[in-house]
C-alpha positions in Angstrom: 61.0 12.9 -78.9 57.6 13.6 -80.3 55.9 12.7 -77.0 58.3 15.0 -75.1 57.4 17.9 -77.4 53.6 17.2 -77.0 53.9 17.1 -73.2 55.9 20.4 -73.2 53.1 22.0 -75.3 50.4 20.9 -72.8 52.4 22.3 -69.9 52.9 25.5 -71.7 49.2 25.9 -72.4 48.4 25.1 -68.7 50.9 27.7 -67.6 49.4 30.4 -69.8 45.9 29.6 -68.5 47.0 29.8 -64.9 48.7 33.2 -65.6 45.5 34.6 -67.1 43.4 33.4 -64.1 45.9 34.9 -61.6 46.0 38.3 -63.4 42.1 38.3 -63.5 41.9 37.6 -59.8 44.5 40.3 -59.0 42.6 42.9 -61.0 39.1 41.9 -59.4 37.9 44.1 -56.6 38.2 42.5 -53.2 34.6 41.7 -52.1 34.0 40.3 -48.5 32.1 37.0 -48.2 29.1 38.6 -46.5 28.9 41.2 -49.3 28.9 38.4 -51.9 26.1 36.5 -50.1 24.0 39.6 -50.2 23.9 39.3 -54.0 22.9 35.6 -53.8 20.3 35.8 -51.1 16.8 36.3 -52.6 15.6 38.1 -49.5 18.4 40.6 -49.7 17.7 44.1 -51.2 20.8 43.7 -53.3 19.6 40.4 -54.8 20.0 40.6 -58.6 18.2 37.7 -60.4 19.0 36.7 -63.9 16.6 37.1 -66.8 15.9 33.3 -66.6 15.0 33.7 -62.9 12.6 36.6 -63.7 11.0 34.6 -66.5 10.4 31.6 -64.2 9.0 33.8 -61.5 6.6 35.4 -63.9 5.4 32.1 -65.3 5.0 30.7 -61.8 3.0 33.7 -60.6 0.7 33.5 -63.6 0.2 29.7 -63.0 -0.5 30.2 -59.2 -3.0 33.0 -59.8 -4.9 30.9 -62.5 -5.0 27.9 -60.2 -6.2 29.9 -57.2 -8.9 31.6 -59.4 -10.1 28.2 -60.7 -10.3 26.8 -57.1 -12.3 29.9 -55.9 -14.7 29.4 -58.8 -15.2 25.8 -57.9 -15.8 26.7 -54.3 -18.3 29.4 -55.3 -20.3 26.9 -57.4 -19.7 23.3 -56.2 -20.3 20.6 -58.8 -23.5 18.8 -57.8 -25.8 17.7 -60.6 -29.3 16.3 -60.9 -29.6 12.6 -61.0 -30.3 11.2 -64.5 -29.5 7.6 -64.0 -25.7 8.0 -64.1 -23.9 7.3 -60.9 -21.2 9.8 -61.8 -23.7 12.6 -61.5 -23.4 12.3 -57.7 -19.8 13.5 -57.8 -18.8 16.7 -56.0 -15.4 18.1 -55.2 -13.7 16.5 -52.3 -12.3 19.2 -50.0 -9.3 17.0 -49.3 -8.5 17.3 -53.0 -8.5 21.1 -52.9 -6.2 21.2 -49.9 -3.8 18.9 -51.7 -3.8 21.2 -54.7 -3.1 24.2 -52.5 -0.3 22.4 -50.7 1.4 21.4 -54.0 1.0 24.9 -55.3 2.6 26.4 -52.3 5.6 24.1 -52.6 6.0 24.9 -56.2 6.0 28.6 -56.0 8.2 28.7 -52.9 10.8 26.8 -54.7 10.6 28.9 -57.9 9.7 32.4 -56.7 12.6 34.3 -55.1 11.0 37.7 -54.7 9.9 38.1 -51.0 7.0 40.5 -51.7 5.6 38.2 -54.3 5.9 35.2 -52.0 4.0 37.1 -49.3 1.3 38.0 -51.8 0.8 34.5 -53.0 0.9 33.1 -49.4 -1.8 35.6 -48.4 -4.0 34.6 -51.4 -3.7 30.9 -50.6 -4.6 31.6 -46.9 -7.8 33.4 -48.1 -8.7 30.5 -50.3 -8.1 28.0 -47.5 -10.5 29.9 -45.3 -13.3 28.9 -47.8 -12.5 25.3 -48.3 -14.5 24.1 -45.2 -17.7 25.1 -47.0 -17.1 22.5 -49.6 -17.9 19.8 -47.0 -21.6 20.4 -47.3 -22.0 19.8 -51.0 -19.5 16.9 -50.8 -21.2 15.2 -48.0 -24.6 15.7 -49.6 -23.3 14.0 -52.8 -22.1 11.0 -50.7 -25.5 10.8 -49.0 -27.3 10.9 -52.4 -25.0 8.2 -53.6 -25.7 6.1 -50.5 -29.4 6.5 -51.1 -29.1 5.5 -54.7 -26.8 2.5 -54.2 -28.8 1.1 -51.3 -32.3 1.6 -52.6 -33.7 -1.7 -53.9 -35.7 0.2 -56.5 -32.6 1.6 -58.3 -30.4 -0.1 -60.8 -27.1 0.1 -58.8 -25.9 -3.3 -60.1 -25.4 -4.7 -56.6 -22.8 -2.1 -55.4 -23.4 -0.7 -51.9 -22.0 2.1 -49.9 -21.4 1.8 -46.2 -23.0 4.5 -44.1 -19.9 4.5 -41.8 -17.9 6.0 -44.7 -20.4 8.9 -45.0 -20.3 9.4 -41.2 -16.5 9.7 -41.3 -16.9 12.9 -43.5 -19.1 14.5 -40.8 -16.4 13.9 -38.3 -13.8 15.5 -40.6 -16.0 18.5 -41.3 -16.6 19.2 -37.6 -12.9 18.7 -36.7 -11.6 21.2 -39.3 -14.1 23.9 -38.4 -11.9 24.9 -35.4 -9.0 25.7 -37.7 -10.8 28.5 -39.5 -11.3 32.1 -38.5 -15.0 32.5 -39.3 -17.8 34.4 -37.6 -20.3 32.8 -35.1 -23.1 33.2 -37.7 -21.0 31.3 -40.3 -20.4 28.6 -37.8 -24.1 28.3 -37.0 -25.0 28.1 -40.7 -22.3 25.4 -41.3 -23.3 23.3 -38.3 -27.0 23.6 -39.1 -26.3 22.3 -42.6 -24.4 19.4 -41.2 -27.4 18.7 -38.9 -29.8 18.7 -41.9 -27.6 16.3 -43.8 -27.2 14.0 -40.8 -31.0 13.8 -40.5 -31.2 13.1 -44.2 -28.7 10.2 -43.9 -30.6 8.8 -40.9 -33.9 8.8 -43.0 -32.2 7.0 -45.8 -30.8 4.4 -43.4 -34.2 3.9 -41.7 -36.0 3.5 -45.0 -34.0 2.3 -48.0 -36.7 3.1 -50.6 -36.9 6.8 -49.5 -34.3 7.9 -52.1 -36.4 6.6 -55.0 -39.5 8.1 -53.4 -37.9 11.6 -53.1 -36.5 11.4 -56.7 -40.0 10.8 -58.1 -41.5 13.4 -55.8 -38.9 16.0 -57.1 -39.7 15.1 -60.7 -43.4 15.4 -60.2 -43.1 18.8 -58.4 -40.9 20.1 -61.2 -43.3 18.9 -63.9 -46.3 20.4 -62.2 -44.9 23.7 -61.2 -42.3 24.4 -63.9 -43.3 27.6 -65.7 -43.3 26.0 -69.2 -45.4 23.0 -68.4 -47.6 24.7 -65.8 -48.5 27.5 -68.2 -49.2 25.1 -71.0 -51.7 22.8 -69.2 -52.7 24.5 -66.0 -53.3 27.9 -67.5 -53.9 27.3 -71.2 -54.1 30.4 -73.3 -57.5 31.5 -74.6 -56.5 31.1 -78.3 -55.8 27.4 -77.9 -58.9 26.8 -75.9 -61.2 28.8 -78.2 -60.2 27.1 -81.4 -59.8 23.6 -79.8 -56.3 22.9 -81.0 -56.4 19.1 -81.2 -52.6 18.6 -81.2 -52.4 20.7 -78.0 -55.1 18.7 -76.3 -53.5 15.4 -77.2 -50.2 16.6 -75.8 -51.9 17.7 -72.6 -53.7 14.3 -72.3 -50.4 12.5 -72.8 -48.6 14.6 -70.2 -51.3 13.9 -67.7 -51.4 10.2 -68.4 -47.7 10.0 -67.8 -47.8 12.1 -64.7 -50.7 10.1 -63.3 -48.8 6.9 -63.9 -45.8 8.3 -62.2 -47.9 9.6 -59.3 -49.5 6.1 -59.0 -46.1 4.4 -58.7 -45.2 7.1 -56.2 -48.1 6.1 -54.0 -47.2 2.4 -54.3 -43.7 3.1 -53.1 -45.0 4.9 -50.1 -47.5 2.2 -49.2 -44.8 -0.4 -49.1 -42.3 1.4 -46.8 -41.3 -0.5 -43.7 -40.6 2.5 -41.4 -44.0 3.4 -40.0 -43.4 7.1 -39.3 -41.7 7.7 -42.6 -44.4 5.7 -44.4 -47.2 7.8 -42.9 -45.6 11.0 -43.9 -44.8 9.8 -47.4 -48.3 8.4 -48.0 -49.7 11.8 -47.2 -47.3 13.5 -49.6 -48.0 11.0 -52.3 -51.8 11.3 -51.9 -51.4 15.1 -52.1 -49.4 15.0 -55.4 -51.7 12.4 -57.0 -54.8 14.5 -56.2 -53.1 17.6 -57.5 -52.2 16.0 -60.8 -55.9 15.0 -61.1 -56.9 18.6 -60.2 -54.6 20.0 -62.9 -56.0 17.6 -65.4 -59.5 18.8 -64.6 -58.4 22.4 -64.7 -56.7 22.0 -68.1 -60.0 20.7 -69.6 -62.3 23.0 -67.7 -64.3 25.7 -69.5 -63.4 29.4 -69.2 -66.2 30.0 -66.8 -64.3 28.1 -64.1 -61.1 29.9 -64.9 -62.7 33.3 -64.6 -64.4 32.4 -61.4 -61.2 31.1 -59.8 -59.3 34.3 -60.8 -62.1 36.4 -59.2 -62.0 34.3 -56.0 -58.2 34.6 -55.7 -58.4 38.3 -56.2 -61.1 38.6 -53.6 -59.1 36.6 -51.1 -56.0 38.8 -51.5 -58.1 41.9 -51.1 -59.7 40.8 -47.8 -56.3 39.7 -46.5 -55.0 43.2 -47.3 -57.7 44.6 -45.1 -60.0 45.9 -47.8 -63.7 46.2 -46.9 -65.7 44.1 -49.4 -69.4 44.6 -50.1 -71.6 41.8 -48.6 -73.5 41.6 -51.9 -70.2 40.6 -53.7 -69.6 37.8 -51.2 -73.2 36.5 -51.5 -73.0 36.6 -55.3 -69.9 34.5 -55.6 -71.3 32.1 -53.0 -74.5 31.7 -55.1 -72.5 31.3 -58.3 -70.4 28.5 -56.8 -73.5 26.7 -55.5 -75.0 26.9 -59.0 -71.8 25.4 -60.5 -72.1 22.5 -58.0 -75.7 21.7 -59.0 -75.1 21.8 -62.7 -73.4 19.0 -64.7 -70.4 21.2 -64.8 -69.9 20.6 -61.1 -69.9 16.8 -61.6 -67.3 16.8 -64.3 -65.0 19.1 -62.4 -65.7 18.1 -58.8 -62.1 18.4 -57.6 -61.7 21.9 -59.0 -65.0 22.9 -57.5 -63.8 21.6 -54.1 -60.7 23.7 -54.3 -62.8 26.8 -55.0 -65.0 25.9 -52.0 -62.0 25.9 -49.7 -60.9 29.2 -51.1 -64.3 30.7 -50.4 -64.2 29.4 -46.9 -60.9 31.1 -46.3 -62.4 34.4 -47.5 -65.3 34.0 -44.9 -62.7 33.2 -42.2 -60.7 36.4 -42.9 -63.9 38.5 -43.0 -64.9 37.1 -39.6 -61.6 38.3 -38.2 -59.8 34.9 -38.1 -56.1 34.8 -39.0 -55.5 32.4 -41.9 -52.2 30.4 -41.9 -50.7 32.4 -38.9 -47.1 31.6 -38.0 -47.9 29.7 -34.8 -49.6 27.0 -36.8 -46.7 26.5 -39.2 -45.5 23.3 -37.4 -48.9 21.7 -37.6 -47.6 20.3 -40.9 -50.4 19.2 -43.2 -48.5 17.0 -45.7 -51.7 16.5 -47.7 -51.1 20.0 -49.1 -48.9 20.0 -52.2 -47.1 23.2 -50.9 -46.6 22.1 -47.3 -42.9 22.6 -47.3 -43.1 26.1 -48.6 -45.8 27.0 -46.0 -43.7 25.6 -43.2 -40.6 27.6 -44.2 -42.7 30.7 -44.8 -41.9 31.4 -48.5 -43.8 31.3 -51.8 -43.0 29.0 -54.7 -40.4 30.7 -56.9 -39.0 32.8 -54.1 -35.3 33.7 -54.6 -32.6 31.5 -53.3 -31.5 34.2 -50.9 -35.0 34.7 -49.5 -35.4 30.9 -48.9 -32.1 30.6 -47.2 -32.8 33.6 -45.0 -36.2 32.2 -44.0 -34.6 28.9 -43.1 -31.8 30.6 -41.2 -34.3 32.5 -39.1 -36.1 29.3 -38.2 -32.9 27.5 -37.3 -31.8 30.4 -35.1 -35.1 30.2 -33.3 -35.7 26.5 -33.0 -32.3 24.8 -33.1 -32.0 22.5 -30.0 -28.6 24.1 -29.1 -30.4 27.4 -28.6 -34.0 26.4 -27.9 -34.2 24.1 -24.9 -37.9 23.3 -25.2 -38.7 19.6 -25.6 -40.5 20.1 -28.9 -37.6 22.0 -30.6 -35.9 18.9 -31.9 -39.1 17.7 -33.6 -39.6 21.2 -35.1 -36.0 21.2 -36.4 -36.6 17.9 -38.1 -39.7 19.3 -39.8 -37.8 22.5 -40.8 -34.9 20.5 -42.3 -37.2 18.0 -44.2 -39.1 20.9 -45.7 -36.0 22.8 -46.6 -34.5 19.7 -48.2 -37.5 19.3 -50.5 -37.5 23.0 -51.5 -33.8 22.9 -52.2 -34.2 19.9 -54.5 -37.3 21.3 -56.3 -36.0 24.9 -56.6 -32.6 23.7 -57.9 -30.1 25.3 -55.5 -28.1 22.4 -54.2 
């Protein structure tokens, strides 16, 4: 009997529930199916999201914008670092990694964001970022080439690990294949392809001469040490107070700097002399000799008396004036010539023979300009004299310390004029190799990788 009553109570409760539902349905307005779908479709004007939906959309929008901004910053300043003995410093962002991040981001926001206008806005932003990703191939490939040079140089501590050049070449193939998918100008295409040409030549040089990476690393270090403002001002143009009072500590520091630099320059020459590739060895021997002699010259200059400094400043000023077309009195030219001859005959000339030699060359340039001869005219830029410490800057046509934009523009003009795809003359290929090699050195020394 108890079970019967319990069952009856359950039936009664169920009956009451069904009655309530039926009454609720009867009193509800009759909404056609298509009208109901309008309120569920996110693309419909009548779509009415919940507070939870709106909060999720807002969070996703903020996340997407932050991620896209971070990617754009990475693309604007790709992560390539100077080598300091750590292999990880060769890392740069892989463009494939960025595309994957963009793809995942797109999937996430399309699943979360229901607002059609916001989806269009985020899609357009992603498309704009994608149009920049191809540029990342240049720093990425360069990082792989540097790693190849480091791991394959017998003079570096790479612990036996090697990198196959075929792997690096595969990145060139990828870079050229993706270029057709982007809407970029002809000028941007030329810039991109010329950069790939430069990197391909660099890889071929490293493959032809395995010690070249180490040679270029030491060359870069020496160039920076000699021409960095802090060091160059301290020992190449010492201030008068230090010179007048003979600061012993300063003199000791200078001597130590030059001893270290000369030791490095000597090892630099040794590496060049042992290279197996004849053409690369010849070029590197000239560059090594140039830097070694310039270190010796700076050492002489740092120890030279004020008389030589004053005379050098006067000669440089005179040279600039005659180059600018100013008429110089013949007596002035004769006076500086006699003064230089007197320095050569005195003991001063023996102690500082190299510095005197530099001054003689400068005086000869002055005579050439006065006689109407053009000094360092553009047509001679490809007669590359690698025994000059500034050969690369002369070839590109910029001065040391020129802005990144000025260097790039000078290089771009030379590429537009001499690239074999545009210039069909037989010598254009050799000229482009010289241009790229010079530009490569300047980029490393001037720190814009």
